[in-house]
N, C-alpha and C positions, 0 to 999 in steps of 0.2 A: 421468450416474450410473452406474455400474458395478454388475453383480450377477455373482456367482462362479458361481451354479449355475443351472440350467436352471429358470425360474419364470415365472409370470405376474404382470405388474405392471398395476395399474391407477390413474390419477390419480385422485385425491380433490378436491373443491373446496376452498378455503380458509375455510370458513364457520367461524363462533366455535365452534358445537359440537364440529367436529372437530377446530380447533386447541386445544382445550380440554381433550379426551378424556384420562384418566390412562393408561389402558392400553387403547389400542385393537386392535381384532382385527376382521376382514373375514371373513364366512361368505356363502356363496351359499344361496339359497331359491328355492322356485319361488312364484310368484306365488299359484297357487290354494291353498296352503298358509298363505298369511299369516292374521294374525287378521281383516283386512277384505279377502277376496279381490279381486285387481283383473280386472276383466272382460275377457272376450278369451281368446284362446289362450294357455295357461299358458307362461309363460318364465322364465329364472332373473333373479333380481334380487340384487344385493349389498346385503347389511346391514352397516353399520357399529356393532359393538357396544364400550361402555365397559366391560371387564372389571373397572375399579376401581370401577364404582357398582353395588353390590350390596345397597344399601339399598331395600326397598320404598319407593314412593310412589304415591298414585293419580291421578298426572299423567303418567305415564311407561308406555312398553311395555318389556317385559322379556324375556329369554330364560331359559329353565329347564331345570333337568335333567330330563326326563320319563322315568324308567326307561331311562337313557342314551341317550335323543334330546334334541336339541336342540328346544324347542318355544317358539314366541312367542306372546305374549299380553298383554293388560291385564289386570289383575287388581283388583277391587273391596278385596279385602282381600289381605294379606300371603299369598304362595303358599305351601304346605305344601313343594312341590318347591325345591330350591337354586337361588337365581339366579346364572346364570352371567354377567349384565351387562346394563345397559340398552341400549336402541336409540336411537342417536343418527340414524341416516340410512339409507333403503332408497331405493336408485338403481336405476332399470330402464336398459337400454341404448337408446342413442340410436337414435330412427328415422330410417331413410333411407329415402325415399320413392320414389327413382329410383335403383338399385343402378348401372345403365349411365352415369348422369350422373358417377359417380367415376373412371371410365375415361375421360373427356374433360377435359383439365387445363383447357381454356378455359370450361369451365361450372362448375367448382369452386365459385363464389362466388355463383352464383345464387341 
């Protein structure tokens, strides 16, 4: 793959909900600002949104425009704020238990 501009790329798994997204976009969000915060030290997570899915349903989380800010949430009723997209995936960085292990090629498969 060739990218003409300086940018960051993140590989995503080819799960069904990722492959069927109509207009996917990725944003980064902090774990302590999620609708269900993840315990521990706040860290960035990758959130995949489908901007094509803007019709509310009570089985999904959505990103909405909250006075110019992106807010994530589950809504029991259709939100008043504009729906920006349906949340498809929340992915956190891979945890590496021993950073020094990466420097030793013979230990990488342990």
